[in-house]
PDB file of N, CA, C and O in Angstrom, chain B, residues numbered from 101:
ATOM      1  N   MET B 101     114.221 188.307  69.925  1.00  0.00           N
ATOM      2  CA  MET B 101     112.827 188.631  70.096  1.00  0.00           C
ATOM      3  C   MET B 101     112.671 190.144  70.029  1.00  0.00           C
ATOM      4  O   MET B 101     113.167 190.863  70.897  1.00  0.00           O
ATOM      5  N   ASN B 102     111.998 190.619  69.020  1.00  0.00           N
ATOM      6  CA  ASN B 102     111.765 192.043  68.815  1.00  0.00           C
ATOM      7  C   ASN B 102     110.367 192.398  69.273  1.00  0.00           C
ATOM      8  O   ASN B 102     109.395 192.155  68.558  1.00  0.00           O
ATOM      9  N   LYS B 103     110.260 192.963  70.443  1.00  0.00           N
ATOM     10  CA  LYS B 103     108.952 193.346  70.967  1.00  0.00           C
ATOM     11  C   LYS B 103     108.748 194.833  70.709  1.00  0.00           C
ATOM     12  O   LYS B 103     109.573 195.666  71.084  1.00  0.00           O
ATOM     13  N   GLU B 104     107.633 195.146  70.064  1.00  0.00           N
ATOM     14  CA  GLU B 104     107.327 196.536  69.771  1.00  0.00           C
ATOM     15  C   GLU B 104     106.882 197.239  71.053  1.00  0.00           C
ATOM     16  O   GLU B 104     106.034 196.734  71.788  1.00  0.00           O
ATOM     17  N   ILE B 105     107.454 198.390  71.304  1.00  0.00           N
ATOM     18  CA  ILE B 105     107.083 199.172  72.476  1.00  0.00           C
ATOM     19  C   ILE B 105     105.803 199.921  72.163  1.00  0.00           C
ATOM     20  O   ILE B 105     105.676 200.550  71.112  1.00  0.00           O
ATOM     21  N   GLN B 106     104.846 199.846  73.099  1.00  0.00           N
ATOM     22  CA  GLN B 106     103.596 200.567  72.941  1.00  0.00           C
ATOM     23  C   GLN B 106     103.490 201.607  74.047  1.00  0.00           C
ATOM     24  O   GLN B 106     103.881 201.370  75.190  1.00  0.00           O
ATOM     25  N   PHE B 107     102.957 202.753  73.681  1.00  0.00           N
ATOM     26  CA  PHE B 107     102.805 203.831  74.641  1.00  0.00           C
ATOM     27  C   PHE B 107     101.335 204.104  74.913  1.00  0.00           C
ATOM     28  O   PHE B 107     100.474 203.846  74.072  1.00  0.00           O
ATOM     29  N   THR B 108     101.065 204.627  76.093  1.00  0.00           N
ATOM     30  CA  THR B 108      99.713 205.005  76.460  1.00  0.00           C
ATOM     31  C   THR B 108      99.483 206.454  76.052  1.00  0.00           C
ATOM     32  O   THR B 108     100.361 207.100  75.479  1.00  0.00           O
ATOM     33  N   ARG B 109      98.305 206.946  76.351  1.00  0.00           N
ATOM     34  CA  ARG B 109      97.941 208.309  75.914  1.00  0.00           C
ATOM     35  C   ARG B 109      98.853 209.377  76.492  1.00  0.00           C
ATOM     36  O   ARG B 109      99.082 210.403  75.851  1.00  0.00           O
ATOM     37  N   TYR B 110      99.381 209.155  77.703  1.00  0.00           N
ATOM     38  CA  TYR B 110     100.307 210.118  78.301  1.00  0.00           C
ATOM     39  C   TYR B 110     101.768 209.691  78.138  1.00  0.00           C
ATOM     40  O   TYR B 110     102.653 210.135  78.870  1.00  0.00           O
ATOM     41  N   LEU B 111     101.988 208.826  77.169  1.00  0.00           N
ATOM     42  CA  LEU B 111     103.321 208.379  76.748  1.00  0.00           C
ATOM     43  C   LEU B 111     104.074 207.598  77.821  1.00  0.00           C
ATOM     44  O   LEU B 111     105.299 207.670  77.912  1.00  0.00           O
ATOM     45  N   TYR B 112     103.339 206.865  78.616  1.00  0.00           N
ATOM     46  CA  TYR B 112     103.964 205.873  79.485  1.00  0.00           C
ATOM     47  C   TYR B 112     104.112 204.602  78.663  1.00  0.00           C
ATOM     48  O   TYR B 112     103.297 204.334  77.780  1.00  0.00           O
ATOM     49  N   GLU B 113     105.129 203.830  78.943  1.00  0.00           N
ATOM     50  CA  GLU B 113     105.298 202.551  78.275  1.00  0.00           C
ATOM     51  C   GLU B 113     104.244 201.599  78.849  1.00  0.00           C
ATOM     52  O   GLU B 113     104.124 201.465  80.067  1.00  0.00           O
ATOM     53  N   LYS B 114     103.485 200.941  77.974  1.00  0.00           N
ATOM     54  CA  LYS B 114     102.327 200.155  78.394  1.00  0.00           C
ATOM     55  C   LYS B 114     102.684 199.080  79.418  1.00  0.00           C
ATOM     56  O   LYS B 114     101.956 198.912  80.397  1.00  0.00           O
ATOM     57  N   ASP B 115     103.769 198.356  79.225  1.00  0.00           N
ATOM     58  CA  ASP B 115     104.140 197.307  80.182  1.00  0.00           C
ATOM     59  C   ASP B 115     104.476 197.888  81.554  1.00  0.00           C
ATOM     60  O   ASP B 115     104.228 197.250  82.578  1.00  0.00           O
ATOM     61  N   GLU B 116     105.035 199.085  81.576  1.00  0.00           N
ATOM     62  CA  GLU B 116     105.334 199.732  82.850  1.00  0.00           C
ATOM     63  C   GLU B 116     104.054 200.185  83.548  1.00  0.00           C
ATOM     64  O   GLU B 116     103.983 200.176  84.777  1.00  0.00           O
ATOM     65  N   VAL B 117     103.053 200.578  82.783  1.00  0.00           N
ATOM     66  CA  VAL B 117     101.756 200.948  83.354  1.00  0.00           C
ATOM     67  C   VAL B 117     101.119 199.716  83.997  1.00  0.00           C
ATOM     68  O   VAL B 117     100.570 199.793  85.096  1.00  0.00           O
ATOM     69  N   LYS B 118     101.198 198.592  83.308  1.00  0.00           N
ATOM     70  CA  LYS B 118     100.638 197.361  83.861  1.00  0.00           C
ATOM     71  C   LYS B 118     101.362 196.964  85.149  1.00  0.00           C
ATOM     72  O   LYS B 118     100.728 196.537  86.114  1.00  0.00           O
ATOM     73  N   MET B 119     102.673 197.105  85.161  1.00  0.00           N
ATOM     74  CA  MET B 119     103.434 196.777  86.369  1.00  0.00           C
ATOM     75  C   MET B 119     103.067 197.733  87.499  1.00  0.00           C
ATOM     76  O   MET B 119     102.900 197.308  88.642  1.00  0.00           O
ATOM     77  N   ALA B 120     102.942 199.012  87.188  1.00  0.00           N
ATOM     78  CA  ALA B 120     102.550 199.992  88.211  1.00  0.00           C
ATOM     79  C   ALA B 120     101.170 199.667  88.762  1.00  0.00           C
ATOM     80  O   ALA B 120     100.929 199.825  89.958  1.00  0.00           O
ATOM     81  N   LEU B 121     100.266 199.216  87.908  1.00  0.00           N
ATOM     82  CA  LEU B 121      98.928 198.836  88.356  1.00  0.00           C
ATOM     83  C   LEU B 121      99.002 197.684  89.359  1.00  0.00           C
ATOM     84  O   LEU B 121      98.375 197.743  90.416  1.00  0.00           O
ATOM     85  N   VAL B 122      99.747 196.660  89.041  1.00  0.00           N
ATOM     86  CA  VAL B 122      99.887 195.513  89.950  1.00  0.00           C
ATOM     87  C   VAL B 122     100.510 195.944  91.273  1.00  0.00           C
ATOM     88  O   VAL B 122     100.004 195.598  92.340  1.00  0.00           O
ATOM     89  N   VAL B 123     101.587 196.683  91.210  1.00  0.00           N
ATOM     90  CA  VAL B 123     102.289 197.110  92.430  1.00  0.00           C
ATOM     91  C   VAL B 123     101.367 197.955  93.305  1.00  0.00           C
ATOM     92  O   VAL B 123     101.328 197.769  94.522  1.00  0.00           O
ATOM     93  N   CYS B 124     100.631 198.872  92.704  1.00  0.00           N
ATOM     94  CA  CYS B 124      99.720 199.714  93.485  1.00  0.00           C
ATOM     95  C   CYS B 124      98.588 198.901  94.105  1.00  0.00           C
ATOM     96  O   CYS B 124      98.201 199.152  95.246  1.00  0.00           O
ATOM     97  N   ILE B 125      98.060 197.939  93.374  1.00  0.00           N
ATOM     98  CA  ILE B 125      97.009 197.094  93.948  1.00  0.00           C
ATOM     99  C   ILE B 125      97.552 196.295  95.120  1.00  0.00           C
ATOM    100  O   ILE B 125      96.918 196.227  96.173  1.00  0.00           O
ATOM    101  N   LEU B 126      98.700 195.701  94.951  1.00  0.00           N
ATOM    102  CA  LEU B 126      99.270 194.880  96.023  1.00  0.00           C
ATOM    103  C   LEU B 126      99.690 195.703  97.239  1.00  0.00           C
ATOM    104  O   LEU B 126      99.686 195.207  98.366  1.00  0.00           O
ATOM    105  N   ASN B 127     100.050 196.958  97.002  1.00  0.00           N
ATOM    106  CA  ASN B 127     100.418 197.846  98.115  1.00  0.00           C
ATOM    107  C   ASN B 127      99.240 198.678  98.613  1.00  0.00           C
ATOM    108  O   ASN B 127      99.402 199.570  99.446  1.00  0.00           O
ATOM    109  N   LYS B 128      98.050 198.371  98.089  1.00  0.00           N
ATOM    110  CA  LYS B 128      96.809 199.034  98.513  1.00  0.00           C
ATOM    111  C   LYS B 128      96.873 200.550  98.321  1.00  0.00           C
ATOM    112  O   LYS B 128      96.469 201.311  99.200  1.00  0.00           O
ATOM    113  N   LYS B 129      97.377 200.973  97.182  1.00  0.00           N
ATOM    114  CA  LYS B 129      97.507 202.394  96.846  1.00  0.00           C
ATOM    115  C   LYS B 129      96.399 202.808  95.889  1.00  0.00           C
ATOM    116  O   LYS B 129      96.120 202.119  94.909  1.00  0.00           O
ATOM    117  N   ASP B 130      95.775 203.933  96.183  1.00  0.00           N
ATOM    118  CA  ASP B 130      94.704 204.440  95.327  1.00  0.00           C
ATOM    119  C   ASP B 130      95.177 204.817  93.927  1.00  0.00           C
ATOM    120  O   ASP B 130      94.360 204.948  93.016  1.00  0.00           O
ATOM    121  N   GLU B 131      96.481 204.991  93.744  1.00  0.00           N
ATOM    122  CA  GLU B 131      97.017 205.309  92.423  1.00  0.00           C
ATOM    123  C   GLU B 131      96.715 204.204  91.408  1.00  0.00           C
ATOM    124  O   GLU B 131      96.822 204.420  90.201  1.00  0.00           O
ATOM    125  N   ALA B 132      96.340 203.031  91.898  1.00  0.00           N
ATOM    126  CA  ALA B 132      95.985 201.927  91.009  1.00  0.00           C
ATOM    127  C   ALA B 132      94.855 202.346  90.072  1.00  0.00           C
ATOM    128  O   ALA B 132      94.810 201.917  88.918  1.00  0.00           O
ATOM    129  N   ILE B 133      93.956 203.170  90.560  1.00  0.00           N
ATOM    130  CA  ILE B 133      92.837 203.628  89.731  1.00  0.00           C
ATOM    131  C   ILE B 133      93.363 204.458  88.555  1.00  0.00           C
ATOM    132  O   ILE B 133      92.891 204.313  87.428  1.00  0.00           O
ATOM    133  N   PHE B 134      94.337 205.321  88.823  1.00  0.00           N
ATOM    134  CA  PHE B 134      94.939 206.113  87.743  1.00  0.00           C
ATOM    135  C   PHE B 134      95.535 205.203  86.676  1.00  0.00           C
ATOM    136  O   PHE B 134      95.304 205.407  85.485  1.00  0.00           O
ATOM    137  N   TRP B 135      96.300 204.202  87.098  1.00  0.00           N
ATOM    138  CA  TRP B 135      96.964 203.324  86.131  1.00  0.00           C
ATOM    139  C   TRP B 135      95.959 202.496  85.343  1.00  0.00           C
ATOM    140  O   TRP B 135      96.153 202.248  84.153  1.00  0.00           O
ATOM    141  N   ALA B 136      94.884 202.065  86.004  1.00  0.00           N
ATOM    142  CA  ALA B 136      93.845 201.324  85.281  1.00  0.00           C
ATOM    143  C   ALA B 136      93.202 202.207  84.215  1.00  0.00           C
ATOM    144  O   ALA B 136      92.995 201.773  83.082  1.00  0.00           O
ATOM    145  N   TYR B 137      92.889 203.439  84.582  1.00  0.00           N
ATOM    146  CA  TYR B 137      92.291 204.351  83.600  1.00  0.00           C
ATOM    147  C   TYR B 137      93.283 204.742  82.510  1.00  0.00           C
ATOM    148  O   TYR B 137      92.880 205.029  81.383  1.00  0.00           O
ATOM    149  N   GLU B 138      94.553 204.758  82.827  1.00  0.00           N
ATOM    150  CA  GLU B 138      95.548 205.057  81.796  1.00  0.00           C
ATOM    151  C   GLU B 138      95.487 203.990  80.694  1.00  0.00           C
ATOM    152  O   GLU B 138      95.559 204.313  79.508  1.00  0.00           O
ATOM    153  N   LEU B 139      95.355 202.738  81.086  1.00  0.00           N
ATOM    154  CA  LEU B 139      95.201 201.670  80.095  1.00  0.00           C
ATOM    155  C   LEU B 139      93.852 201.773  79.379  1.00  0.00           C
ATOM    156  O   LEU B 139      93.772 201.659  78.156  1.00  0.00           O
ATOM    157  N   TYR B 140      92.810 201.989  80.155  1.00  0.00           N
ATOM    158  CA  TYR B 140      91.447 202.042  79.620  1.00  0.00           C
ATOM    159  C   TYR B 140      91.305 203.132  78.559  1.00  0.00           C
ATOM    160  O   TYR B 140      90.835 202.869  77.452  1.00  0.00           O
ATOM    161  N   TYR B 141      91.708 204.340  78.896  1.00  0.00           N
ATOM    162  CA  TYR B 141      91.538 205.462  77.974  1.00  0.00           C
ATOM    163  C   TYR B 141      92.596 205.519  76.875  1.00  0.00           C
ATOM    164  O   TYR B 141      92.499 206.332  75.956  1.00  0.00           O
ATOM    165  N   SER B 142      93.597 204.662  76.971  1.00  0.00           N
ATOM    166  CA  SER B 142      94.599 204.592  75.910  1.00  0.00           C
ATOM    167  C   SER B 142      94.212 203.582  74.837  1.00  0.00           C
ATOM    168  O   SER B 142      94.974 203.332  73.903  1.00  0.00           O
ATOM    169  N   GLY B 143      93.029 203.009  74.977  1.00  0.00           N
ATOM    170  CA  GLY B 143      92.548 202.074  73.968  1.00  0.00           C
ATOM    171  C   GLY B 143      92.856 200.618  74.251  1.00  0.00           C
ATOM    172  O   GLY B 143      92.701 199.770  73.373  1.00  0.00           O
ATOM    173  N   PHE B 144      93.288 200.319  75.458  1.00  0.00           N
ATOM    174  CA  PHE B 144      93.617 198.941  75.822  1.00  0.00           C
ATOM    175  C   PHE B 144      92.554 198.348  76.739  1.00  0.00           C
ATOM    176  O   PHE B 144      92.878 197.646  77.697  1.00  0.00           O
ATOM    177  N   LYS B 145      91.280 198.629  76.446  1.00  0.00           N
ATOM    178  CA  LYS B 145      90.163 198.176  77.289  1.00  0.00           C
ATOM    179  C   LYS B 145      90.160 196.668  77.483  1.00  0.00           C
ATOM    180  O   LYS B 145      90.176 196.181  78.614  1.00  0.00           O
ATOM    181  N   ASN B 146      90.140 195.936  76.386  1.00  0.00           N
ATOM    182  CA  ASN B 146      90.074 194.473  76.485  1.00  0.00           C
ATOM    183  C   ASN B 146      91.293 193.901  77.183  1.00  0.00           C
ATOM    184  O   ASN B 146      91.191 192.939  77.944  1.00  0.00           O
ATOM    185  N   GLU B 147      92.432 194.491  76.924  1.00  0.00           N
ATOM    186  CA  GLU B 147      93.655 194.036  77.595  1.00  0.00           C
ATOM    187  C   GLU B 147      93.591 194.331  79.091  1.00  0.00           C
ATOM    188  O   GLU B 147      94.064 193.536  79.902  1.00  0.00           O
ATOM    189  N   LEU B 148      93.006 195.472  79.459  1.00  0.00           N
ATOM    190  CA  LEU B 148      92.830 195.802  80.874  1.00  0.00           C
ATOM    191  C   LEU B 148      91.922 194.786  81.543  1.00  0.00           C
ATOM    192  O   LEU B 148      92.227 194.310  82.637  1.00  0.00           O
ATOM    193  N   TYR B 149      90.802 194.446  80.898  1.00  0.00           N
ATOM    194  CA  TYR B 149      89.882 193.469  81.484  1.00  0.00           C
ATOM    195  C   TYR B 149      90.591 192.138  81.704  1.00  0.00           C
ATOM    196  O   TYR B 149      90.476 191.539  82.773  1.00  0.00           O
ATOM    197  N   ALA B 150      91.319 191.678  80.700  1.00  0.00           N
ATOM    198  CA  ALA B 150      92.055 190.415  80.813  1.00  0.00           C
ATOM    199  C   ALA B 150      93.120 190.502  81.899  1.00  0.00           C
ATOM    200  O   ALA B 150      93.360 189.533  82.619  1.00  0.00           O
ATOM    201  N   PHE B 151      93.752 191.656  82.014  1.00  0.00           N
ATOM    202  CA  PHE B 151      94.799 191.833  83.018  1.00  0.00           C
ATOM    203  C   PHE B 151      94.215 191.835  84.434  1.00  0.00           C
ATOM    204  O   PHE B 151      94.827 191.306  85.361  1.00  0.00           O
ATOM    205  N   ILE B 152      93.041 192.426  84.594  1.00  0.00           N
ATOM    206  CA  ILE B 152      92.381 192.397  85.900  1.00  0.00           C
ATOM    207  C   ILE B 152      92.073 190.952  86.291  1.00  0.00           C
ATOM    208  O   ILE B 152      92.270 190.565  87.443  1.00  0.00           O
ATOM    209  N   TRP B 153      91.593 190.157  85.338  1.00  0.00           N
ATOM    210  CA  TRP B 153      91.359 188.742  85.610  1.00  0.00           C
ATOM    211  C   TRP B 153      92.659 188.043  85.998  1.00  0.00           C
ATOM    212  O   TRP B 153      92.676 187.234  86.926  1.00  0.00           O
ATOM    213  N   GLN B 154      93.735 188.347  85.300  1.00  0.00           N
ATOM    214  CA  GLN B 154      95.023 187.729  85.612  1.00  0.00           C
ATOM    215  C   GLN B 154      95.470 188.100  87.024  1.00  0.00           C
ATOM    216  O   GLN B 154      95.938 187.244  87.774  1.00  0.00           O
ATOM    217  N   ILE B 155      95.329 189.362  87.384  1.00  0.00           N
ATOM    218  CA  ILE B 155      95.688 189.799  88.742  1.00  0.00           C
ATOM    219  C   ILE B 155      94.840 189.058  89.760  1.00  0.00           C
ATOM    220  O   ILE B 155      95.346 188.591  90.780  1.00  0.00           O
ATOM    221  N   TYR B 156      93.546 188.954  89.478  1.00  0.00           N
ATOM    222  CA  TYR B 156      92.655 188.242  90.391  1.00  0.00           C
ATOM    223  C   TYR B 156      93.128 186.803  90.599  1.00  0.00           C
ATOM    224  O   TYR B 156      93.280 186.359  91.737  1.00  0.00           O
ATOM    225  N   TYR B 157      93.360 186.074  89.503  1.00  0.00           N
ATOM    226  CA  TYR B 157      93.759 184.662  89.632  1.00  0.00           C
ATOM    227  C   TYR B 157      95.161 184.499  90.212  1.00  0.00           C
ATOM    228  O   TYR B 157      95.417 183.534  90.933  1.00  0.00           O
ATOM    229  N   ASP B 158      96.062 185.412  89.915  1.00  0.00           N
ATOM    230  CA  ASP B 158      97.432 185.304  90.435  1.00  0.00           C
ATOM    231  C   ASP B 158      97.532 185.609  91.924  1.00  0.00           C
ATOM    232  O   ASP B 158      98.350 185.009  92.621  1.00  0.00           O
ATOM    233  N   PHE B 159      96.711 186.535  92.423  1.00  0.00           N
ATOM    234  CA  PHE B 159      96.906 187.010  93.792  1.00  0.00           C
ATOM    235  C   PHE B 159      95.697 186.881  94.712  1.00  0.00           C
ATOM    236  O   PHE B 159      95.869 186.750  95.924  1.00  0.00           O
ATOM    237  N   PHE B 160      94.496 186.913  94.180  1.00  0.00           N
ATOM    238  CA  PHE B 160      93.316 187.055  95.034  1.00  0.00           C
ATOM    239  C   PHE B 160      92.381 185.844  95.059  1.00  0.00           C
ATOM    240  O   PHE B 160      91.605 185.705  96.005  1.00  0.00           O
ATOM    241  N   ALA B 161      92.426 184.991  94.083  1.00  0.00           N
ATOM    242  CA  ALA B 161      91.411 183.940  93.918  1.00  0.00           C
ATOM    243  C   ALA B 161      91.322 182.988  95.108  1.00  0.00           C
ATOM    244  O   ALA B 161      90.219 182.603  95.496  1.00  0.00           O
ATOM    245  N   THR B 162      92.434 182.606  95.684  1.00  0.00           N
ATOM    246  CA  THR B 162      92.380 181.611  96.755  1.00  0.00           C
ATOM    247  C   THR B 162      91.693 182.144  98.010  1.00  0.00           C
ATOM    248  O   THR B 162      91.009 181.392  98.704  1.00  0.00           O
ATOM    249  N   GLN B 163      91.865 183.418  98.306  1.00  0.00           N
ATOM    250  CA  GLN B 163      91.243 183.990  99.501  1.00  0.00           C
ATOM    251  C   GLN B 163      89.921 184.680  99.214  1.00  0.00           C
ATOM    252  O   GLN B 163      89.192 185.027 100.143  1.00  0.00           O
ATOM    253  N   ASN B 164      89.602 184.886  97.946  1.00  0.00           N
ATOM    254  CA  ASN B 164      88.370 185.579  97.556  1.00  0.00           C
ATOM    255  C   ASN B 164      87.687 184.857  96.398  1.00  0.00           C
ATOM    256  O   ASN B 164      87.495 185.449  95.336  1.00  0.00           O
ATOM    257  N   PRO B 165      87.316 183.585  96.582  1.00  0.00           N
ATOM    258  CA  PRO B 165      86.764 182.829  95.450  1.00  0.00           C
ATOM    259  C   PRO B 165      85.442 183.394  94.928  1.00  0.00           C
ATOM    260  O   PRO B 165      85.168 183.296  93.732  1.00  0.00           O
ATOM    261  N   GLY B 166      84.634 183.971  95.781  1.00  0.00           N
ATOM    262  CA  GLY B 166      83.353 184.515  95.350  1.00  0.00           C
ATOM    263  C   GLY B 166      83.469 185.805  94.557  1.00  0.00           C
ATOM    264  O   GLY B 166      82.505 186.230  93.919  1.00  0.00           O
ATOM    265  N   PHE B 167      84.628 186.425  94.589  1.00  0.00           N
ATOM    266  CA  PHE B 167      84.840 187.681  93.880  1.00  0.00           C
ATOM    267  C   PHE B 167      84.773 187.489  92.360  1.00  0.00           C
ATOM    268  O   PHE B 167      84.528 188.444  91.623  1.00  0.00           O
ATOM    269  N   ALA B 168      84.988 186.261  91.897  1.00  0.00           N
ATOM    270  CA  ALA B 168      84.922 185.980  90.457  1.00  0.00           C
ATOM    271  C   ALA B 168      83.528 186.268  89.908  1.00  0.00           C
ATOM    272  O   ALA B 168      83.386 186.697  88.762  1.00  0.00           O
ATOM    273  N   VAL B 169      82.507 186.036  90.717  1.00  0.00           N
ATOM    274  CA  VAL B 169      81.138 186.311  90.286  1.00  0.00           C
ATOM    275  C   VAL B 169      80.973 187.813  90.062  1.00  0.00           C
ATOM    276  O   VAL B 169      80.382 188.238  89.069  1.00  0.00           O
ATOM    277  N   TYR B 170      81.497 188.607  90.984  1.00  0.00           N
ATOM    278  CA  TYR B 170      81.444 190.069  90.861  1.00  0.00           C
ATOM    279  C   TYR B 170      82.178 190.524  89.603  1.00  0.00           C
ATOM    280  O   TYR B 170      81.662 191.332  88.832  1.00  0.00           O
ATOM    281  N   LEU B 171      83.393 189.996  89.400  1.00  0.00           N
ATOM    282  CA  LEU B 171      84.166 190.381  88.210  1.00  0.00           C
ATOM    283  C   LEU B 171      83.441 190.000  86.925  1.00  0.00           C
ATOM    284  O   LEU B 171      83.403 190.780  85.973  1.00  0.00           O
ATOM    285  N   SER B 172      82.873 188.815  86.898  1.00  0.00           N
ATOM    286  CA  SER B 172      82.137 188.382  85.709  1.00  0.00           C
ATOM    287  C   SER B 172      80.980 189.324  85.411  1.00  0.00           C
ATOM    288  O   SER B 172      80.724 189.677  84.260  1.00  0.00           O
ATOM    289  N   LYS B 173      80.297 189.719  86.459  1.00  0.00           N
ATOM    290  CA  LYS B 173      79.149 190.615  86.289  1.00  0.00           C
ATOM    291  C   LYS B 173      79.601 191.985  85.775  1.00  0.00           C
ATOM    292  O   LYS B 173      79.013 192.528  84.840  1.00  0.00           O
ATOM    293  N   LYS B 174      80.640 192.534  86.389  1.00  0.00           N
ATOM    294  CA  LYS B 174      81.092 193.881  86.025  1.00  0.00           C
ATOM    295  C   LYS B 174      81.835 193.925  84.696  1.00  0.00           C
ATOM    296  O   LYS B 174      81.554 194.778  83.855  1.00  0.00           O
ATOM    297  N   LEU B 175      82.779 193.012  84.504  1.00  0.00           N
ATOM    298  CA  LEU B 175      83.614 193.058  83.301  1.00  0.00           C
ATOM    299  C   LEU B 175      82.983 192.334  82.122  1.00  0.00           C
ATOM    300  O   LEU B 175      83.463 192.461  80.996  1.00  0.00           O
ATOM    301  N   GLY B 176      81.918 191.578  82.358  1.00  0.00           N
ATOM    302  CA  GLY B 176      81.281 190.834  81.291  1.00  0.00           C
ATOM    303  C   GLY B 176      80.208 191.603  80.552  1.00  0.00           C
ATOM    304  O   GLY B 176      79.629 191.096  79.591  1.00  0.00           O
ATOM    305  N   GLN B 177      79.938 192.814  80.987  1.00  0.00           N
ATOM    306  CA  GLN B 177      78.912 193.614  80.327  1.00  0.00           C
ATOM    307  C   GLN B 177      79.427 194.077  78.967  1.00  0.00           C
ATOM    308  O   GLN B 177      80.593 194.449  78.832  1.00  0.00           O
ATOM    309  N   PRO B 178      78.547 194.052  77.952  1.00  0.00           N
ATOM    310  CA  PRO B 178      79.001 194.446  76.611  1.00  0.00           C
ATOM    311  C   PRO B 178      79.497 195.891  76.547  1.00  0.00           C
ATOM    312  O   PRO B 178      80.492 196.174  75.880  1.00  0.00           O
ATOM    313  N   LEU B 179      78.825 196.784  77.219  1.00  0.00           N
ATOM    314  CA  LEU B 179      79.232 198.190  77.217  1.00  0.00           C
ATOM    315  C   LEU B 179      79.537 198.612  78.653  1.00  0.00           C
ATOM    316  O   LEU B 179      78.728 199.271  79.305  1.00  0.00           O
ATOM    317  N   ILE B 180      80.692 198.228  79.121  1.00  0.00           N
ATOM    318  CA  ILE B 180      81.067 198.558  80.492  1.00  0.00           C
ATOM    319  C   ILE B 180      81.279 200.063  80.606  1.00  0.00           C
ATOM    320  O   ILE B 180      81.953 200.673  79.776  1.00  0.00           O
ATOM    321  N   GLU B 181      80.710 200.636  81.619  1.00  0.00           N
ATOM    322  CA  GLU B 181      80.877 202.067  81.846  1.00  0.00           C
ATOM    323  C   GLU B 181      82.245 202.315  82.479  1.00  0.00           C
ATOM    324  O   GLU B 181      82.744 201.504  83.259  1.00  0.00           O
ATOM    325  N   ASP B 182      82.831 203.438  82.128  1.00  0.00           N
ATOM    326  CA  ASP B 182      84.177 203.697  82.624  1.00  0.00           C
ATOM    327  C   ASP B 182      84.230 203.789  84.154  1.00  0.00           C
ATOM    328  O   ASP B 182      85.264 203.477  84.745  1.00  0.00           O
ATOM    329  N   ARG B 183      83.153 204.205  84.799  1.00  0.00           N
ATOM    330  CA  ARG B 183      83.181 204.317  86.258  1.00  0.00           C
ATOM    331  C   ARG B 183      83.256 202.957  86.944  1.00  0.00           C
ATOM    332  O   ARG B 183      83.655 202.865  88.105  1.00  0.00           O
ATOM    333  N   LEU B 184      82.872 201.896  86.224  1.00  0.00           N
ATOM    334  CA  LEU B 184      82.941 200.565  86.805  1.00  0.00           C
ATOM    335  C   LEU B 184      84.383 200.094  86.992  1.00  0.00           C
ATOM    336  O   LEU B 184      84.662 199.262  87.855  1.00  0.00           O
ATOM    337  N   ILE B 185      85.290 200.626  86.185  1.00  0.00           N
ATOM    338  CA  ILE B 185      86.703 200.284  86.349  1.00  0.00           C
ATOM    339  C   ILE B 185      87.158 200.697  87.746  1.00  0.00           C
ATOM    340  O   ILE B 185      87.827 199.932  88.439  1.00  0.00           O
ATOM    341  N   SER B 186      86.793 201.901  88.149  1.00  0.00           N
ATOM    342  CA  SER B 186      87.149 202.380  89.483  1.00  0.00           C
ATOM    343  C   SER B 186      86.563 201.473  90.557  1.00  0.00           C
ATOM    344  O   SER B 186      87.240 201.153  91.534  1.00  0.00           O
ATOM    345  N   SER B 187      85.338 201.067  90.389  1.00  0.00           N
ATOM    346  CA  SER B 187      84.679 200.188  91.350  1.00  0.00           C
ATOM    347  C   SER B 187      85.404 198.850  91.476  1.00  0.00           C
ATOM    348  O   SER B 187      85.612 198.353  92.582  1.00  0.00           O
ATOM    349  N   VAL B 188      85.782 198.279  90.353  1.00  0.00           N
ATOM    350  CA  VAL B 188      86.489 196.998  90.360  1.00  0.00           C
ATOM    351  C   VAL B 188      87.842 197.143  91.052  1.00  0.00           C
ATOM    352  O   VAL B 188      88.202 196.317  91.892  1.00  0.00           O
ATOM    353  N   ILE B 189      88.584 198.175  90.710  1.00  0.00           N
ATOM    354  CA  ILE B 189      89.913 198.377  91.311  1.00  0.00           C
ATOM    355  C   ILE B 189      89.785 198.642  92.808  1.00  0.00           C
ATOM    356  O   ILE B 189      90.566 198.106  93.593  1.00  0.00           O
ATOM    357  N   GLN B 190      88.823 199.451  93.213  1.00  0.00           N
ATOM    358  CA  GLN B 190      88.626 199.713  94.640  1.00  0.00           C
ATOM    359  C   GLN B 190      88.290 198.436  95.385  1.00  0.00           C
ATOM    360  O   GLN B 190      88.730 198.247  96.519  1.00  0.00           O
ATOM    361  N   ASN B 191      87.518 197.561  94.767  1.00  0.00           N
ATOM    362  CA  ASN B 191      87.213 196.282  95.394  1.00  0.00           C
ATOM    363  C   ASN B 191      88.451 195.420  95.549  1.00  0.00           C
ATOM    364  O   ASN B 191      88.596 194.721  96.552  1.00  0.00           O
ATOM    365  N   LEU B 192      89.336 195.458  94.582  1.00  0.00           N
ATOM    366  CA  LEU B 192      90.593 194.712  94.727  1.00  0.00           C
ATOM    367  C   LEU B 192      91.460 195.283  95.837  1.00  0.00           C
ATOM    368  O   LEU B 192      92.140 194.545  96.551  1.00  0.00           O
ATOM    369  N   LEU B 193      91.430 196.611  95.976  1.00  0.00           N
ATOM    370  CA  LEU B 193      92.261 197.271  96.994  1.00  0.00           C
ATOM    371  C   LEU B 193      91.892 196.869  98.415  1.00  0.00           C
ATOM    372  O   LEU B 193      92.747 196.873  99.300  1.00  0.00           O
ATOM    373  N   ILE B 194      90.637 196.525  98.643  1.00  0.00           N
ATOM    374  CA  ILE B 194      90.217 196.196 100.008  1.00  0.00           C
ATOM    375  C   ILE B 194      90.314 194.699 100.307  1.00  0.00           C
ATOM    376  O   ILE B 194      90.103 194.289 101.448  1.00  0.00           O
ATOM    377  N   ARG B 195      90.620 193.898  99.328  1.00  0.00           N
ATOM    378  CA  ARG B 195      90.652 192.448  99.512  1.00  0.00           C
ATOM    379  C   ARG B 195      92.044 191.968  99.926  1.00  0.00           C
ATOM    380  O   ARG B 195      93.065 192.564  99.584  1.00  0.00           O
ATOM    381  N   SER B 196      92.037 190.874 100.672  1.00  0.00           N
ATOM    382  CA  SER B 196      93.321 190.266 101.058  1.00  0.00           C
ATOM    383  C   SER B 196      93.809 189.378  99.915  1.00  0.00           C
ATOM    384  O   SER B 196      93.024 188.910  99.090  1.00  0.00           O
ATOM    385  N   PHE B 197      95.106 189.161  99.888  1.00  0.00           N
ATOM    386  CA  PHE B 197      95.696 188.296  98.859  1.00  0.00           C
ATOM    387  C   PHE B 197      96.738 187.403  99.471  1.00  0.00           C
ATOM    388  O   PHE B 197      97.352 186.599  98.769  1.00  0.00           O
TER     389      PHE B 197
END
């Protein structure tokens, strides 16, 4: 299996950025916002949105079922503003999993 390595704008390996994002969210670290924006501004917007949904369903959905409505509203907008990414990540940081 030959997987092509992709880099972000600051030359982090994309899969490592995603892992750092998950770890920071689960450890309630504000650095999660940096990692989310690293994906966002590196051109992986849609992948970031899908990954946030995956994190939600993997870790948060059972204890925060109503949060899906919030995510749908924020991430479902056609032209999501970059500041909303911070809002979504901060909301994940305060939720139990």
